[in-house]
KEMIDO-347860 format. One record per residue: x, y, z of N, C-alpha, C in turn. Coordinates in steps of 0.02 Angstrom, whole numbers, padded with zeros to 5 digits, always signed. Last residue first. Example, Ala and Ser with C-alpha at 12.3 -4.5 7.8 and 13.67 -1.06 7.14 Angstrom:
<rs>
+00642-00112+00354+00684-00053+00357+00645+00002+00394 +00660-00284+00390+00615-00225+00390+00660-00165+00390 
</rs>
This chain:
<rs>
-00715+02935+00582-00764+02894+00544-00790+02836+00586 -00617+02995+00653-00684+03025+00656-00736+02981+00623 -00504+02923+00622-00527+02924+00692-00599+02949+00698 -00491+02954+00487-00506+02884+00507-00534+02882+00578 -00462+03089+00496-00522+03068+00460-00543+02997+00480 -00340+03085+00561-00397+03120+00592-00462+03097+00560 -00265+03018+00466-00273+02988+00532-00333+03019+00568 -00266+03111+00362-00297+03045+00353-00311+03013+00420 -00193+03214+00420-00263+03226+00401-00300+03160+00393 -00072+03147+00431-00106+03172+00492-00179+03185+00478 -00044+03126+00298-00055+03069+00342-00091+03089+00406 -00025+03257+00255-00079+03217+00226-00095+03157+00270 +00087+03292+00331+00024+03329+00339-00035+03289+00313 +00182+03203+00280+00163+03200+00350+00096+03234+00363 +00188+03248+00149+00164+03180+00162+00143+03172+00235 +00241+03374+00169+00175+03368+00138+00146+03299+00153 +00366+03344+00221+00318+03381+00262+00247+03373+00234 +00406+03170+00181+00410+03243+00170+00358+03277+00214 +00475+03038+00276+00417+03070+00246+00429+03144+00236 +00559+02883+00295+00564+02956+00287+00502+02982+00252 +00520+02751+00302+00560+02779+00357+00564+02855+00354 +00362+02676+00265+00418+02719+00245+00453+02748+00306 +00325+02509+00287+00314+02575+00315+00374+02620+00297 +00251+02373+00212+00310+02416+00211+00291+02486+00236 +00187+02229+00283+00172+02297+00259+00235+02340+00266 +00173+02060+00226+00201+02110+00271+00189+02179+00241 +00097+01905+00212+00096+01975+00191+00126+02019+00246 +00126+01748+00149+00134+01789+00209+00142+01862+00188 +00034+01634+00070+00066+01699+00056+00067+01739+00121 +00040+01466+00035+00030+01514+00089+00069+01578+00074 -00034+01342-00055+00011+01399-00061-00007+01449-00007 -00043+01166-00012-00071+01233-00019-00016+01285-00028 -00021+01010-00104-00019+01052-00044-00048+01121-00060 -00133+00907-00201-00074+00948-00192-00078+00986-00126 -00206+00751-00150-00212+00820-00173-00148+00859-00159 -00096+00607-00176-00155+00640-00147-00156+00712-00173 +00018+00547-00220-00032+00566-00270-00098+00590-00239 +00123+00531-00138+00072+00478-00135+00012+00493-00179 +00194+00647-00157+00220+00586-00188+00169+00529-00187 +00105+00794-00200+00123+00744-00149+00144+00679-00184 +00157+00950-00270+00125+00884-00277+00148+00839-00220 +00146+01105-00177+00184+01053-00212+00143+00989-00219 +00005+01215-00194+00071+01200-00168+00106+01147-00210 -00124+01242-00222-00074+01274-00264-00003+01263-00239 -00227+01197-00139-00209+01157-00197-00158+01189-00244 -00286+01356-00085-00288+01283-00080-00267+01250-00146 -00201+01487-00030-00233+01464-00092-00228+01388-00093 -00208+01601+00102-00198+01531+00082-00237+01515+00019 -00122+01730+00177-00173+01714+00127-00158+01645+00100 -00093+01796+00332-00075+01740+00288-00134+01725+00242 -00030+01948+00401-00087+01909+00374-00062+01854+00328 +00071+02029+00439+00072+01961+00464+00014+01918+00441 -00022+02179+00445+00043+02147+00440+00041+02077+00472 -00190+02166+00376-00144+02184+00430-00076+02149+00419 -00295+02238+00255-00250+02183+00272-00199+02206+00324 -00385+02328+00206-00381+02320+00279-00336+02262+00301 -00437+02240+00061-00424+02303+00096-00425+02290+00172 -00355+02086+00011-00413+02127+00028-00394+02191+00065 -00267+02040-00124-00254+02061-00055-00311+02107-00035 -00271+01907-00235-00307+01966-00211-00291+01979-00138 -00144+01852-00340-00175+01845-00274-00208+01911-00255 -00104+01759-00482-00125+01825-00457-00164+01816-00392 +00036+01666-00522-00030+01663-00491-00046+01732-00462 +00131+01607-00655+00115+01664-00613+00044+01657-00586 +00264+01486-00685+00196+01511-00693+00184+01569-00644 +00387+01435-00655+00385+01496-00696+00314+01518-00713 +00387+01342-00557+00382+01317-00625+00374+01373-00676 +00385+01418-00439+00448+01384-00459+00446+01357-00530 +00290+01571-00473+00298+01503-00448+00363+01471-00472 +00262+01728-00422+00299+01691-00473+00318+01622-00444 +00118+01811-00392+00163+01763-00361+00196+01723-00417 +00066+01977-00393+00083+01920-00435+00134+01876-00400 -00068+02053-00305+00003+02040-00312+00012+01977-00354 -00183+02187-00287-00169+02121-00316-00093+02113-00321 -00262+02267-00145-00222+02266-00206-00219+02195-00233 -00321+02385-00020-00325+02321-00056-00287+02324-00121 -00306+02495+00058-00354+02498+00003-00366+02431-00031 -00212+02457+00155-00274+02491+00174-00327+02487+00120 -00111+02399+00082-00142+02360+00135-00209+02390+00156 -00077+02505+00002-00106+02446-00030-00141+02402+00022 -00024+02590+00098-00083+02613+00063-00118+02554+00028 +00087+02520+00137+00032+02524+00185-00032+02550+00152 +00142+02403+00008+00140+02470+00038+00081+02475+00086 +00196+02234+00042+00156+02283+00006+00158+02350+00043 +00288+02088+00018+00286+02152+00054+00247+02201+00011 +00272+01913+00038+00262+01972-00004+00258+02034+00041 +00335+01750+00035+00326+01811+00075+00323+01871+00028 +00275+01581+00025+00308+01639-00005+00293+01700+00039 +00274+01407+00037+00268+01470+00074+00307+01525+00037 +00184+01261+00003+00234+01309-00021+00221+01376+00013 +00164+01097+00069+00142+01166+00067+00200+01212+00046 +00210+00971+00088+00187+00987+00020+00162+01059+00014 +00323+01017+00206+00293+00958+00176+00275+00975+00104 +00343+01170+00180+00324+01133+00240+00287+01071+00217 +00464+01276+00107+00414+01223+00101+00404+01190+00169 +00493+01436+00033+00501+01389+00088+00450+01333+00077 +00575+01542-00087+00524+01495-00066+00544+01458-00002 +00680+01622-00118+00613+01647-00133+00558+01604-00104 +00797+01554-00092+00778+01608-00046+00708+01635-00059 +00800+01384-00096+00789+01442-00139+00762+01497-00094 +00908+01242-00067+00861+01293-00044+00857+01350-00095 +00914+01088-00157+00944+01151-00138+00891+01201-00115 +00884+00927-00099+00855+00983-00135+00886+01048-00110 +00940+00761-00125+00948+00823-00087+00920+00880-00129 +00910+00586-00122+00896+00652-00151+00910+00707-00100 +00994+00441-00163+00973+00484-00107+00968+00556-00132 +00958+00302-00253+00978+00372-00262+00949+00412-00203 +01014+00141-00281+00976+00184-00235+01003+00255-00241 +01000+00009-00392+01031+00074-00381+00986+00115-00335 +01019-00169-00365+00980-00109-00378+01022-00047-00364 +01109-00302-00450+01077-00271-00392+01039-00209-00413 +01077-00420-00585+01111-00364-00553+01074-00341-00490 +01077-00601-00593+01042-00537-00595+01080-00481-00559 +01229-00678-00661+01172-00677-00615+01139-00608-00617 +01346-00684-00737+01283-00673-00771+01221-00674-00727 +01447-00704-00638+01436-00751-00693+01367-00746-00725 +01370-00610-00510+01426-00652-00533+01405-00700-00588 +01276-00464-00562+01286-00524-00523+01343-00565-00550 +01326-00291-00568+01306-00353-00601+01318-00412-00555 +01263-00166-00456+01319-00207-00479+01293-00269-00515 +01110-00089-00514+01166-00095-00468+01223-00135-00498 +00995-00082-00586+01049-00038-00606+01107-00038-00557 +00882-00154-00547+00927-00183-00597+00984-00139-00619 +00776-00017-00507+00787-00089-00509+00836-00109-00564 +00807+00113-00413+00803+00098-00485+00824+00025-00492 +00731+00199-00283+00762+00135-00304+00751+00124-00378 +00764+00347-00191+00732+00315-00248+00768+00250-00265 +00733+00427-00042+00778+00379-00075+00738+00343-00130 +00728+00590+00026+00693+00537-00010+00745+00492-00044 +00802+00692+00076+00794+00633+00118+00758+00577+00084 +00711+00826+00005+00773+00802+00032+00760+00743+00079 +00575+00775-00104+00606+00817-00053+00672+00787-00030 +00466+00788-00245+00518+00752-00208+00553+00800-00161 +00375+00850-00326+00363+00852-00255+00415+00816-00213 +00380+00738-00462+00364+00805-00438+00347+00802-00364 +00511+00612-00464+00441+00633-00464+00431+00704-00437 +00641+00587-00572+00626+00613-00506+00554+00639-00506 +00713+00459-00658+00654+00502-00657+00639+00521-00585 +00876+00444-00722+00831+00435-00665+00773+00484-00670 +00988+00363-00819+00935+00413-00823+00883+00397-00769 +01155+00342-00781+01088+00311-00775+01036+00367-00775 +01315+00321-00848+01260+00367-00832+01194+00328-00831 +01467+00255-00780+01412+00256-00828+01359+00304-00804 +01632+00201-00765+01582+00252-00747+01528+00252-00801 +01689+00036-00715+01684+00092-00761+01632+00142-00735 +01761-00120-00696+01745-00056-00662+01744+00000-00714 +01680-00267-00759+01736-00221-00757+01713-00157-00723 +01632-00440-00748+01619-00369-00738+01684-00330-00739 +01665-00572-00752+01603-00553-00785+01587-00479-00779 +01779-00629-00704+01732-00602-00655+01665-00583-00686 +01874-00670-00794+01822-00718-00776+01771-00692-00726 +01950-00558-00822+01979-00612-00783+01927-00661-00756 +01903-00469-00912+01877-00463-00844+01903-00517-00797 +01975-00499-01027+01964-00429-01010+01938-00419-00939 +01978-00637-01041+02040-00602-01024+02028-00530-01002 +01865-00752-00971+01874-00694-01014+01936-00656-00993 +01916-00922-00938+01895-00855-00917+01909-00801-00970 +01863-01069-00961+01905-01026-01002+01884-00954-00987 +01777-01118-00864+01841-01153-00874+01890-01113-00917 +01665-01073-00745+01700-01047-00804+01767-01081-00809 +01523-01171-00696+01590-01145-00684+01621-01122-00750 +01361-01181-00617+01405-01183-00676+01472-01152-00658 +01290-01164-00503+01272-01221-00546+01315-01227-00608 +01309-01070-00405+01287-01047-00471+01266-01104-00517 +01360-01106-00281+01288-01104-00289+01263-01084-00358 +01498-01110-00298+01468-01060-00253+01392-01051-00266 +01553-01215-00363+01525-01162-00405+01492-01106-00365 +01609-01290-00257+01644-01283-00321+01619-01226-00363 +01525-01299-00149+01587-01261-00141+01624-01250-00207 +01352-01277-00151+01408-01313-00182+01471-01271-00177 +01268-01258+00001+01292-01227-00060+01353-01265-00087 +01176-01403+00056+01220-01346+00068+01244-01320+00001 +01044-01496+00127+01075-01468+00067+01116-01408+00086 +01007-01650+00207+01025-01580+00212+01060-01557+00148 +00887-01762+00255+00931-01745+00199+00943-01670+00202 +00865-01866+00397+00860-01799+00366+00910-01791+00310 +00877-01976+00474+00820-01975+00430+00818-01912+00387 +01051-01972+00476+00991-02002+00506+00935-02003+00455 +01094-01865+00358+01111-01883+00426+01048-01910+00460 +01155-01843+00196+01103-01871+00237+01130-01888+00306 +01183-01703+00089+01210-01755+00133+01153-01778+00178 +01198-01623-00068+01157-01649-00014+01194-01703+00024 +01238-01466-00140+01256-01535-00129+01218-01560-00068 +01186-01349-00266+01186-01374-00198+01209-01446-00196 +01183-01323-00397+01204-01268-00354+01207-01287-00281 +01151-01412-00497+01099-01396-00448+01118-01336-00404 +01249-01455-00581+01211-01396-00601+01157-01375-00552 +01313-01558-00520+01272-01573-00578+01228-01515-00600 +01405-01534-00424+01335-01534-00403+01287-01548-00460 +01525-01554-00492+01520-01574-00422+01447-01579-00400 +01520-01501-00617+01521-01574-00611+01510-01597-00539 +01423-01370-00677+01467-01392-00623+01463-01468-00615 +01421-01338-00849+01385-01363-00791+01433-01390-00739 +01521-01198-00904+01501-01268-00906+01463-01287-00842 +01509-01045-00997+01515-01081-00933+01489-01152-00940 +01586-01048-01161+01531-01031-01116+01540-01069-01051 +01677-00974-01298+01664-01026-01249+01605-01005-01205 +01685-00867-01380+01689-00932-01412+01679-00990-01364 +01768-00764-01262+01729-00769-01324+01739-00836-01357 +01773-00834-01094+01806-00805-01152+01761-00812-01214 +01653-00796-00966+01686-00844-01010+01717-00808-01071 +01577-00708-00891+01645-00724-00869+01684-00770-00914 +01454-00659-00924+01456-00728-00900+01526-00751-00880 +01452-00529-00973+01438-00538-00902+01441-00610-00878 +01491-00519-01103+01420-00510-01089+01401-00523-01017 +01622-00520-01133+01590-00585-01120+01516-00580-01105 +01646-00383-01165+01675-00436-01205+01638-00502-01196 +01588-00300-01071+01564-00296-01140+01588-00355-01182 +01539-00348-00911+01594-00346-00959+01566-00347-01030 +01432-00248-00815+01440-00309-00853+01494-00300-00907 +01520-00150-00694+01469-00156-00746+01483-00219-00786 +01559-00078-00538+01564-00135-00584+01505-00134-00633 +01562+00102-00539+01563+00036-00507+01569-00017-00559 +01485+00253-00532+01548+00220-00543+01549+00155-00504 +01364+00348-00608+01375+00291-00564+01442+00260-00581 +01277+00498-00623+01340+00463-00635+01350+00408-00584 +01118+00521-00687+01158+00513-00626+01220+00472-00642 +01019+00630-00777+01069+00577-00780+01111+00578-00716 +00846+00658-00749+00915+00681-00743+00963+00622-00744 +00689+00727-00763+00731+00670-00779+00803+00695-00781 +00579+00795-00635+00624+00799-00692+00657+00732-00705 +00468+00903-00546+00490+00836-00565+00535+00842-00626 +00433+01029-00502+00402+01005-00564+00415+00931-00578 +00503+01039-00380+00433+01061-00385+00399+01029-00445 +00632+00998-00406+00593+00960-00358+00518+00976-00363 +00668+01100-00494+00667+01030-00518+00626+00986-00471 +00663+01210-00408+00617+01207-00464+00612+01136-00491 +00768+01184-00322+00700+01187-00294+00649+01179-00350 +00879+01063-00398+00859+01131-00381+00788+01129-00353 +00953+00916-00323+00907+00948-00369+00896+01021-00349 +01088+00803-00310+01056+00865-00287+01012+00894-00342 +01122+00634-00255+01116+00685-00308+01077+00744-00280 +01218+00490-00212+01181+00550-00192+01178+00599-00250 +01202+00311-00220+01232+00374-00240+01189+00431-00214 +01232+00140-00197+01198+00200-00171+01237+00262-00192 +01199-00020-00263+01241+00040-00265+01201+00098-00237 +01199-00195-00218+01165-00131-00231+01216-00074-00230 +01276-00336-00301+01269-00289-00245+01231-00227-00266 +01183-00465-00391+01238-00418-00380+01224-00371-00322 +01119-00622-00328+01114-00560-00366+01173-00515-00349 +01150-00792-00349+01162-00734-00306+01160-00670-00348 +01020-00889-00424+01087-00860-00426+01092-00800-00380 +00919-00996-00322+00923-00939-00367+00993-00910-00366 +00966-01170-00314+00946-01107-00285+00954-01050-00335 +00900-01318-00376+00951-01266-00385+00926-01200-00357 +00794-01390-00251+00833-01394-00312+00884-01338-00316 +00723-01393-00137+00707-01339-00183+00746-01342-00248 +00703-01477-00030+00714-01505-00096+00700-01453-00149 +00791-01450+00129+00734-01449+00084+00752-01475+00016 +00882-01336+00238+00871-01399+00203+00814-01392+00154 +00920-01233+00320+00926-01223+00248+00916-01286+00209 +00898-01248+00454+00962-01269+00429+00970-01261+00354 +00773-01187+00483+00826-01189+00532+00895-01202+00502 +00682-01196+00383+00693-01129+00410+00749-01127+00460 +00685-01333+00357+00704-01287+00304+00718-01218+00330 +00639-01423+00451+00707-01397+00458+00726-01345+00406 +00509-01458+00412+00521-01430+00478+00588-01395+00482 +00532-01512+00287+00489-01453+00292+00502-01418+00359 +00606-01623+00324+00639-01570+00287+00598-01505+00287 +00511-01703+00389+00566-01675+00427+00598-01616+00390 +00422-01733+00283+00398-01701+00344+00454-01667+00382 +00505-01794+00189+00467-01735+00171+00446-01697+00232 +00553-01904+00262+00599-01852+00236+00562-01788+00223 +00432-01973+00281+00469-01946+00338+00517-01892+00317 +00397-02008+00152+00353-01964+00191+00390-01933+00249 +00507-02090+00121+00492-02031+00081+00449-01981+00119 +00506-02197+00214+00558-02146+00217+00540-02082+00179 +00422-02302+00204+00397-02242+00238+00446-02185+00238 +00491-02398+00135+00424-02382+00113+00397-02319+00144 +00612-02422+00201+00612-02378+00143+00542-02358+00121 +00565-02424+00378+00596-02450+00317+00587-02402+00260 +00511-02401+00500+00564-02355+00478+00598-02380+00415 +00425-02498+00530+00397-02430+00529+00448-02380+00503 +00498-02610+00544+00471-02598+00477+00440-02528+00472 +00524-02620+00676+00576-02590+00634+00550-02573+00565 +00372-02581+00762+00420-02627+00732+00470-02589+00690 +00305-02541+00905+00330-02505+00847+00386-02547+00817 +00277-02617+01012+00221-02601+00968+00242-02563+00906 +00391-02623+01084+00374-02682+01046+00316-02670+00998 +00392-02504+01154+00436-02510+01096+00418-02571+01053 +00217-02506+01203+00286-02486+01211+00326-02494+01147 +00083-02535+01186+00129-02591+01189+00203-02572+01199 +00011-02412+01195-00019-02476+01219+00034-02529+01232 +00091-02312+01144+00061-02301+01210+00034-02366+01239 +00120-02368+01019+00174-02360+01068+00146-02352+01138 -00003-02360+00956+00026-02426+00968+00081-02422+01021 -00016-02219+00954-00066-02260+00989-00038-02329+01005 +00092-02183+00875+00090-02161+00945+00041-02203+00985 +00057-02237+00753+00115-02264+00788+00114-02245+00862 -00057-02156+00725-00062-02228+00729-00004-02259+00768 -00005-02022+00726-00059-02042+00771-00063-02117+00780 +00158-01971+00733+00112-02010+00692+00058-02040+00738 +00242-01917+00823+00208-01870+00779+00158-01905+00733 +00300-02024+00888+00250-01984+00924+00213-01934+00880 +00391-02075+00790+00337-02115+00817+00282-02071+00846 +00477-01972+00757+00447-02011+00703+00389-02053+00727 +00524-01935+00882+00476-01891+00848+00440-01929+00792 +00612-02039+00907+00555-02027+00951+00502-01985+00917 +00705-02019+00804+00667-02081+00806+00605-02073+00850 +00755-01896+00843+00722-01903+00778+00679-01966+00776 +00815-01926+00964+00759-01879+00963+00719-01885+00898 +00916-02012+00916+00867-02037+00965+00805-01992+00965 +00990-01927+00835+00957-01985+00805+00902-02012+00851 +01037-01840+00935+00997-01815+00879+00957-01872+00847 +01113-01923+01013+01054-01892+01042+01008-01865+00988 +01214-01953+00923+01172-02007+00947+01107-01979+00977 +01270-01826+00908+01241-01858+00849+01194-01915+00871 +01319-01805+01037+01267-01761+01011+01232-01793+00952 +01417-01906+01040+01362-01908+01088+01304-01864+01063 +01508-01867+00943+01470-01929+00933+01410-01932+00979 +01553-01727+00872+01527-01747+00938+01482-01807+00929 +01589-01678+00748+01636-01723+00782+01612-01747+00850 +01496-01528+00766+01540-01570+00724+01588-01612+00765 +01364-01476+00804+01409-01511+00850+01456-01556+00811 +01290-01426+00705+01307-01379+00759+01353-01411+00811 +01272-01534+00626+01304-01476+00596+01324-01425+00648 +01203-01623+00711+01274-01634+00695+01308-01574+00665 +01097-01557+00839+01108-01566+00767+01183-01573+00752 +01056-01536+00970+01101-01592+00956+01119-01601+00882 +00976-01418+00970+01030-01427+01020+01081-01480+00998 +00886-01437+00869+00931-01380+00866+00990-01389+00912 +00821-01551+00918+00858-01554+00855+00907-01497+00848 +00758-01503+01033+00810-01554+01039+00854-01557+00976 +00668-01412+00974+00716-01390+01025+00774-01439+01031 +00594-01495+00891+00634-01442+00861+00687-01417+00910 +00532-01575+00990+00580-01605+00943+00624-01551+00911 +00451-01483+01053+00503-01518+01091+00555-01548+01045 +00364-01446+00949+00409-01396+00979+00466-01429+01017 +00297-01568+00927+00335-01537+00874+00386-01487+00902 +00235-01588+01051+00283-01637+01026+00328-01606+00972 +00150-01478+01053+00202-01483+01105+00256-01533+01084 +00067-01511+00947+00108-01451+00942+00164-01452+00994 +00003-01625+00996+00044-01630+00935+00091-01570+00930 +00018-01627+01178-00018-01615+01115+00031-01622+01056 +00048-01749+01307+00071-01693+01265+00032-01688+01200 +00027-01846+01398-00033-01810+01375-00015-01753+01327 +00147-01889+01441+00111-01932+01394+00048-01899+01366 +00263-01752+01436+00214-01794+01471+00177-01836+01419 +00435-01744+01377+00363-01732+01372+00323-01777+01421 +00569-01751+01331+00552-01712+01390+00478-01696+01394 +00606-01836+01232+00587-01768+01212+00565-01724+01271 +00634-01950+01307+00684-01923+01260+00670-01851+01242 +00513-01974+01369+00569-01951+01410+00623-01919+01365 +00441-02022+01263+00418-01961+01294+00474-01931+01337 +00512-02140+01235+00511-02086+01186+00488-02019+01216 +00621-02214+01351+00552-02197+01335+00552-02136+01289 +00769-02289+01281+00735-02244+01328+00664-02232+01305 +00807-02460+01251+00789-02393+01227+00755-02353+01281 +00944-02550+01326+00872-02539+01313+00860-02467+01292 +01089-02617+01253+01060-02564+01294+00987-02553+01275 +01133-02786+01261+01107-02732+01219+01071-02680+01262 
</rs>
């Protein structure tokens, strides 16, 4: 009979190894030799069992102490009997759940439907004020005849006989119980024996539908909105996916935007620039804001009205309104106008 290798040697450890070092060494060995990753390799399976046995002893403080004092004779076969198997399964399965999908979670959640992505365009005014708009979506929708479960009227999906409705089947290798998706029901836990004729048992048909989407005030090009549950229906009545709407905003020659700031450009007469005036700014929401232009305003002056720009999506204070002022200079002047301007220029120079 072949003698057993030293458990520390099996895991490549020193006898002073910490609990965390033992755990990491075992995970490394298990990943390397796991039967699911080495199908049909008897040597790998034997190494996996050997590493599992070593970890079962070294990870338990009491067993490790006896092993360190007496070697293999200090760890009796009874340490691996049915009385301790439950705890070992629980411990190992917790470790492997993130590596191999094991565990005792029972029936897995039904696979949800696929997401749908569409694009839509808003006017500048719609983006400024926010709006509700119907978006056309073409894709699979729950079958009206069977309600999305894929079964013919008068029947219903039956519990999968292969997995008993769990959606998973379990196999045991060594000390570990592994769960995989049931091949008969694809993890749904039920099967359709009398398929709906209108959708051939798929639970969905292709059609065009309208979805009412709320676009928040201040939305901009490049924003993606998610509408939960408006994507493709899931298989056999599983939850639907989501609808993603990519927003584009048409340009408006009257306005520019810089984030949440709104920019408009106004041209005034040079006499208005000199004397001062008031201008009306027509906003995208059809409101009007009166802006005071002070006397002596120079070309290129920017007048800023705080909080009169676009709403921010994060609900912070609105952006600002920036009015860029330009001065209109006449290209042609009458003799009288030239004379008056010359007199004005002399008066200004003398003042």
